[in-house]
C-alpha positions in Angstrom: -5.2 25.6 29.4 -1.5 25.6 27.4 -2.8 22.0 25.5 -1.5 22.3 22.0 -4.1 21.4 19.0 -2.5 17.7 18.9 -3.1 17.5 22.9 -6.6 18.7 22.3 -7.7 16.5 19.9 -6.1 13.6 21.4 -8.0 14.3 24.2 -10.9 13.6 23.2 -10.7 11.3 19.9 -10.5 8.6 22.3 -13.9 9.3 24.0 -15.3 9.5 21.0 -14.4 6.3 19.7 -14.7 4.6 23.2 -18.3 6.0 23.1 -19.0 5.2 19.8 -17.9 1.4 20.7 -20.5 1.3 23.4 -22.9 2.4 21.3 -22.7 -0.2 18.7 -22.5 -3.0 21.4 -25.2 -1.4 23.3 -23.7 -1.5 26.3 -24.9 1.7 28.8 -22.6 3.8 30.7 -24.8 6.7 32.2 -21.7 8.5 33.6 -19.9 9.0 30.3 -23.2 9.8 28.2 -23.5 12.8 30.8 -20.3 13.5 30.9 -18.6 13.0 27.4 -20.8 15.7 25.8 -19.5 18.1 28.0 -16.0 17.7 27.8 -16.1 16.9 23.8 -18.4 19.9 23.4 -15.1 22.4 25.4 -12.3 20.6 23.1 -14.5 21.6 19.5 -14.8 25.0 20.6 -11.1 25.4 21.7 -10.6 23.7 18.2 -12.9 26.2 16.4 -11.0 29.1 17.9 -7.7 27.8 16.6 -8.3 27.3 13.4 -6.9 29.8 10.7 -8.3 31.6 7.9 -6.9 29.0 5.0 -9.1 26.2 7.5 -5.5 24.9 8.8 -4.0 24.5 12.1 -0.7 25.0 13.4 1.0 23.7 16.9 -0.6 27.0 18.4 -2.5 29.7 17.2 0.1 31.8 16.5 1.8 29.5 14.4 1.4 28.8 10.9 -0.9 26.0 9.5 0.6 22.4 9.4 -0.7 20.2 7.0 -0.4 17.0 9.1 -1.8 18.5 12.3 -4.5 19.7 9.4 -5.2 16.1 8.5 -5.1 15.0 12.4 -7.5 17.7 13.2 -10.2 16.9 10.0 -10.2 12.9 11.1 -10.9 13.7 14.9 -13.8 16.3 13.4 -15.3 13.6 11.2 -14.7 10.9 13.8 -16.5 13.3 16.7 -19.5 13.5 13.7 -20.1 10.1 12.6 -20.0 9.5 16.4 -23.2 11.4 16.2 -21.8 14.6 17.8 -22.8 18.1 16.2 -19.4 19.0 14.7 -19.6 22.5 12.8 -20.2 21.5 9.1 -18.3 24.6 8.0 -14.8 24.1 9.8 -14.8 20.1 8.5 -15.7 22.1 5.0 -12.5 24.8 5.5 -10.5 21.8 6.9 -11.3 19.5 3.8 -10.8 22.8 1.2 -7.2 23.4 3.0 -6.0 20.4 0.8 -7.6 21.7 -2.4 -4.2 23.3 -3.2 -1.6 21.5 -0.6 -1.7 17.7 -2.0 2.1 17.3 -4.0 2.0 15.4 -7.4 3.2 11.9 -6.1 5.0 12.1 -9.6 8.5 13.2 -8.4 11.1 11.2 -5.6 9.7 11.1 -2.3 11.4 10.2 1.1 9.4 7.5 2.8 8.6 9.6 5.3 6.9 12.5 2.8 4.6 9.5 1.0 4.0 8.2 4.6 2.4 11.4 5.3 0.4 11.4 2.1 -1.0 8.6 2.9 -2.0 10.2 6.6 -3.3 12.7 4.5 -5.3 10.8 2.2 -7.2 8.7 5.2 -7.9 11.4 7.1 -10.1 13.1 3.5 -11.3 9.8 2.7 -13.0 9.8 6.1 -14.2 12.6 5.4 -15.8 11.7 2.0 -17.5 9.0 3.6 -19.9 11.5 5.4 -19.3 14.4 2.6 -19.7 12.2 -0.7 -16.9 12.4 -3.5 -14.4 10.0 -3.8 -12.8 10.7 -6.8 -10.1 12.5 -6.0 -9.2 10.6 -3.0 -9.0 7.2 -5.0 -7.2 8.4 -8.1 -4.5 9.2 -5.5 -4.9 6.0 -3.5 -3.8 4.3 -6.5 -0.7 6.6 -7.0 0.2 5.7 -3.9 -0.7 2.4 -3.7 2.0 2.0 -6.9 4.5 3.1 -4.8 3.9 0.9 -1.9 7.3 -0.6 -1.9 8.1 2.4 0.0 5.7 2.5 2.3 5.9 2.5 6.1 4.0 -0.3 7.4 1.9 2.1 9.5 1.4 3.8 6.2 0.2 1.1 4.1 -2.2 0.0 6.9 -4.1 3.2 6.9 -3.8 3.1 2.7 -5.6 -0.4 3.1 -7.9 1.1 4.9 -8.7 4.3 2.7 -9.3 1.8 -0.5 -11.9 0.5 2.2 -13.2 3.2 3.3 -13.5 4.7 -0.7 -14.3 1.6 -2.2 -16.0 -1.2 -0.3 -15.3 -3.8 -3.3 -11.9 -2.8 -3.6 -10.6 -6.4 -2.3 -7.4 -7.2 -4.3 -5.3 -4.2 -3.3 -6.3 -4.2 0.5 -5.4 -7.9 0.2 -2.2 -7.6 -1.3 -1.2 -4.9 1.4 -2.7 -7.3 4.2 -0.2 -10.1 2.7 2.7 -7.6 3.5 1.9 -6.2 6.7 1.7 -10.1 7.7 5.1 -11.1 6.4 6.2 -8.3 8.9 5.2 -8.9 11.4 7.7 -9.9 14.9 6.5 -12.6 17.0 7.8 -13.4 20.5 7.2 -14.3 23.8 5.3 -11.0 24.5 2.9 -11.1 21.4 3.4 -9.6 17.8 4.4 -5.9 16.6 5.5 -4.4 13.6 8.7 -2.3 13.8 9.2 0.3 10.8 12.8 0.1 9.0 13.6 3.7 10.0 11.9 5.8 12.6 9.1 8.2 11.6 9.9 10.8 13.8 8.1 13.3 11.5 5.2 12.1 11.4 5.5 11.1 15.4 5.4 7.8 14.6 6.7 5.0 16.9 6.4 1.4 16.6 3.2 1.3 19.3 1.8 3.3 16.9 2.5 1.2 13.9 1.1 -1.7 15.5 -1.7 -0.3 16.8 -2.7 0.8 13.3 -2.3 -2.5 11.9 -4.3 -4.4 14.6 -7.0 -1.6 13.7 -6.8 -2.9 10.3 -6.9 -6.4 11.6 -10.0 -6.3 13.3 -12.2 -4.3 10.6 -11.0 -6.5 7.3 -9.1 -9.7 9.1 -10.4 -10.5 12.3 -9.8 -14.4 11.9 -5.8 -13.8 11.8 -4.1 -15.3 14.4 -1.7 -12.2 14.8 -4.8 -10.3 16.6 -4.6 -11.3 19.8 -1.2 -11.4 19.7 -1.0 -7.7 19.0 -3.0 -7.1 21.8 -1.3 -9.0 24.5 2.1 -6.5 23.2 0.4 -3.5 23.2 -1.0 -3.7 26.7 3.0 -5.0 27.3 3.9 -2.0 25.8 2.1 -0.1 29.0 4.8 1.8 31.4 2.7 2.2 34.6 -0.3 1.7 33.0 0.1 4.3 30.1 1.3 4.7 26.8 4.4 7.0 26.4 2.7 9.7 24.7 -0.7 11.5 24.2 -0.4 10.8 20.3 0.5 7.1 21.2 -2.4 6.4 23.5 -4.5 7.3 21.2 -3.7 5.2 18.4 -3.3 2.3 20.8 -7.1 2.7 22.2 -8.0 3.1 18.5 -6.7 0.2 17.8 -8.1 -2.1 21.1 -11.6 -0.3 20.6 -12.0 -1.5 16.7 -10.7 -4.7 18.2 -13.3 -5.0 21.2 -16.1 -4.6 18.1 -14.8 -7.0 15.7 -14.6 -9.6 18.5 -17.8 -9.4 20.6 -15.9 -9.3 23.5 -18.4 -7.7 25.7 -21.4 -9.8 24.3 -19.9 -12.8 25.9 -22.1 -15.3 27.3 -19.9 -16.8 30.3 -20.5 -20.5 31.2 -19.3 -22.1 34.1 -18.8 -25.8 35.5 -18.1 -26.1 39.5 -15.8 -28.7 40.0 -15.2 -30.0 43.1 -12.6 -32.5 44.2 -12.8 -35.1 47.0 -9.8 -36.5 48.8 -10.6 -38.9 51.1 -7.6 -40.0 53.9 -7.8 -43.9 54.3 -6.3 -43.6 58.2 -4.8 -47.0 60.1 
């Protein structure tokens, strides 16, 4: 009963994405199909009740709206809509309109975490634009952020590449450049491949696990044959402690990346064949 807005979204978003993935793969799960709409419905009502008059959300109902959290909620609502759940269109519109006068000009001097945050907001708005239409403003902003890509964190570069793909499926050049930058930054070890940020980005709740998961999602959607993909999966699974990741937020992104990879590789559609090999040993007695 005391969940903050981040925990509320982090509770239902992975289920929504997994539910949609299973539908795409034609996998039936009666228990999930019965229980999930109820869980998502409860979460949505809690989110609607916490939305402020300005269209945004704070950590708690009585706290002022936060642009990062609002982008996260907008992303969650959009994904729920895309998965086929009934989402209040007014709540979606108000969340998107929250950013109308809150997107700063990108001509100034920004810190890395500030630029990273602008990419995250762009990604949420690009997702929303996919269902609401009107992508001109978002594309212009994406290009401006791309021009400052040298300052961006790895996770932000990955989300920027995905934003370009959402805004213009034909946009290949910039996506390939960002993919090359990201691939070159991979750290490969015995436990797999992962990515680390040059400096911590606590203001955006980022961790190396989240960065790796976001990169995995990008690879799954735009470069599924990249050899770094399977190694990133191995690293993410090894990064768990006692079967789970460190936080609700980290868990969301890990599950999103792994689910995207599952869909891209078609693991649940595999046709396994086996050959029974019988080995006979003969012992010669005297």
